[in-house]
N, C-alpha and C positions, 0 to 999 in steps of 0.2 A: 466246164469240168464235169465229167460223168462220175457218178458214185461208184467207187471200186467195188467189185463183187465181194472182196474180202471184208470190207467195211460193212457192207449190207449183211453178210453172213454173221458177223460179230453182233450186229444189232438184233438180228433174228434170233440167234442163240440166247442172247440176254433176255429177250422177250419171252422165249420159250421157257427158260429157267424160272423167270418171275411167274409165269402162268402156272407152272407145275408146283411152285412153292406156296401158292395162295389159294387155298380151297374156297374161301369166301368170294374171291374174284370169279372163280369158275362157276360158283353157284349163281352169282348175279348175272353173269353172261349167259348162263343156261336159260335163265328167264327171258333175257333179251332174244335169244335164238328161238325160243318157243313163240314169242310175239311175231317174229319174222315168219316162221313156219305157218302161223295162222293166216298170214296174208297170201300164201301160195295157193293159187287156184289150180289144182291138179287136173282139172278137166280140160285145161288149155293144152293143145299139142305144142311141142317144142321143148327145147332144152332150158334148164335152169343154170345160170352162170353167176358166180360170185366174182366180182372184180376186186382186186387188192386183198387177196385172202390171207396174206401175212403168214402166220404160223398155222393156218388151216383149221381153226377151231369149229367153224360152221359145218364143215364136212362131217364131223362126228354126229351132228344132229340132223343133217340133211344130206345123206350119202349120195343121192342122185345129182347133187349140184356139181358143176364143173368148177373146180378151184383154180383161180388164175392169180398171177402176180407178175411184176416186172422182171424178177430174177428167179432162176430155177431152184427148186427144192424138191426132195423126194415125195412130199405129201401133196404137191401141186399136180394138177392134171395138164396145165397149159401155161406157157409163158407168153404173155401178150401185154399190149399197151391199150388202155381204155380209150385212147383217141383213135385207134385203128384196130377194131375188133376183127378177128379172123373168122367171122361167121357170115353165112349167106344172109342177104337182106330178108327180114321178116321170118327168120328161123328160130328165134328165141321166144320162149313164153315169159321168162322172168330174168331180170338183171338185178342183182343184189349188191349193194355197196354198204358194208358195215364199217363205220368210222373211217370212210375213205373220201367221201365227196368234198369235205372241207380241205383236203390235201390237194385237190385238183387245181392246177395252175390255169387251166382253160376249161372251166365247167361248161360253157356253152358248146364248145367243140365236143366234149364228151356227150352232152345231151343230144346233139345232132347224130352222133354215132349210135347212141342208145336207140333213138327213134328209128334209125335205119335198120338196125339188127333185130328189133322187137317186132313181133306180130302186131297186127292192127289192134288186137285186144290184149296185147302183152302188158306186163307190169314192170315198172321200175320201182324197186323197194330201196329206200334210203333210210339208214338208221344212223343218226348223228347225235353227238353230244350237244347240249345247250350249255355254253360256257357263260356262267354268271359270276358275279363277284364272289359268291360263296363257294362256287365250284372250282375257282382258280387254284386253290391249294391241292385239290385232288387231281385235276387235269394238267396242271402246270401252265405257266404263262407262255412259255415258248415251246414251239413244236418244230420238228424237222420235216420238211416236205421233200419227198424224193421223186425224181422223174428221170426219164432218159436224158433230159437236157442238163441235169445236174442236181445239186442239193441246194435248197433254199431254206433258211431258218426264218420263221416269221413269228412275231409276237402278236397275239390276238388279245385285244382288250375289248370286252363286250360293250356294245352300244345298245342300251335298252330300247330306244325308239326304233332302231333299225330291225332288231330281233322281233319286236312286237309286230311291226309292219310286215316283215317276212312271214311270220307265223299266220297273220290274218290272210295274206295272199295265198299261202299254202292251204289253209283250211278251205278257202273258196274253191280251190282246185282239186279237192278230194283227199288232201293229206290230213292226217289226224295224229294226235299224240295221246299217250295214256292219260285218261281222265283222272286216274288215281295219283298221278305225279303232281307235284306241287304246282298247280296252275300251268302245267305244260312246260315247266322250266327245267326238266331233266331230259335225258335222252328219249327220243320218240321215234316210232317207226311210221313211215308213211308210204303210200304207193300212189303212183300217177298212172292213169290209163291213157294210152295213146289215142288221140282223136284223129 
């Protein structure tokens, strides 16, 4: 069952109203966007693309980024699926996913597509929440994942050992989180260079 466009629009409008009514949220996210922008290497030729732009907030901080999502909206530059990016191989300098990677049903398929579309020295920037027991009330226990194949609700219960192992592996691969954050247990930005 595919997510109806009307339902998607209702969710997008609800998110936009919440965004506009919460100045503290906008301030926190502005700091997140600044962290992402610090990871952009403007000397790399190629386009900067954000996958899963939602209500398009990154664009106001990084105007040259191409904003994409699964469904059309006036603030988006392109409608596309992260599993089949409409870009020439090796043509992108940066791919940015802000709070998107954890929604992917087939992350390995996306990573293969990212590898194909990025330049050899291109960057994949992932900014993801770390869901801990203390952050569950903030992020909510259940999320709705949307894809062209349908809607899937998932409940994520954090598993400390797995998260720690994943963070260690990511650190060895050149990913890093904000040292000021509580032992890396909050949202963190990372980038991976293609080898």
